[in-house]
C-alpha positions, 0 to 999 in steps of 0.5 A, a space after each residue: 959504829 964509827 960510821 953510825 956516829 958520822 951520820 948522826 953528826 951529819 943529821 945534827 949539822 943539817 939542822 944548823 945548815 938552814 936557819 929554820 929547821 923546817 927549811 932543811 927538809 929536802 937534801 940533795 947529795 952529789 959528787 964530782 966523780 962517780 965512785 965517791 960514795 954518793 949513794 952510800 951517803 944518801 942511803 945511810 943518811 936516810 936510814 939515820 933520819 928514819 931511825 930518829 923516827 922521821 918519815 923519809 923519802 929517798 929519790 933515786 934521781 941518778 937516772 943515768 946510772 941508778 945505784 940506790 936500788 942495788 944498795 937496797 936490793 929492790 927493783 920496780 918497773 915504775 919510778 921517777 922516769 915513768 912519773 916524769 913522762 906521765 906514765 905513773 902517779 907519784 903516790 903509786 910509785 912510792 915503795 916501802 923499804 926494809 927500814 921502818 919510816 923510810 920509803 923510796 921512789 926508784 929511778 924506773 926504766 933508764 930513759 934515753 933522755 935523762 937530762 931532759 926529763 929532769 927539766 920536767 915540771 913534774 919533778 917540782 911536783 914530785 918534790 912538793 908531794 914529798 914535802 907535804 907527806 914526809 919529814 925529809 926528802 933525800 935526793 940522790 943525783 948524778 956526779 956533777 963533774 960528768 952531768 949537770 942534772 944536779 945543778 938543775 935539781 938544786 933549785 928545788 932543794 933546801 940543802 945540797 951536800 957535796 961528797 968529796 972522796 979523799 982519793 979524788 979530792 984535790 984543789 981543782 975539785 974544791 975550786 970547781 965546787 966554790 965556783 958552782 956555789 958562787 955562780 948559782 948563789 946556792 945557799 945551805 951548801 955543805 961538803 962531806 969528806 968521805 974515805 978518810 983513812 984514820 991513823 991511830 985513835 987520836 982526837 984529831 
């Protein structure tokens, strides 16, 4: 119940992050380290938006270590990697999930050159297709502390959310986040603190 409330709060905050709610359609989710809860947040944010009767497309764009398919208990031979090399069409690669209103494009077979593939012009076409046919696109990416794919993809999205787990959160990681936002002039950037241990039930 508490987790649901947290994701409802994120859903509400998304509307405030961009001056025009229409400009908050495409949401990228990344983290610094693996294991911070990035995919957990991507899937649950998608679910909470879908439950508000929004049409949601979740993109499993961590082509290095895809985890969305495991979280959704799904599998497929076509997906983002096959779209990016021109072997499958976007519309043929979209799968329904068990959640009403939520669809997904899974990673497809793990390619040997994942970071080069995200530079493909077809990535922009895939996100444009999502914008035209869905209310929200959630983009799950690799951890930006290990692989720079997320920085490339941030050019195409409206809002970027950085998951910070309280186990790993320290001053260096926060400084790193500030630097990449400043250097790349990213707008509409938010932090989500995950893994907070609640002591007692006080308001704070």
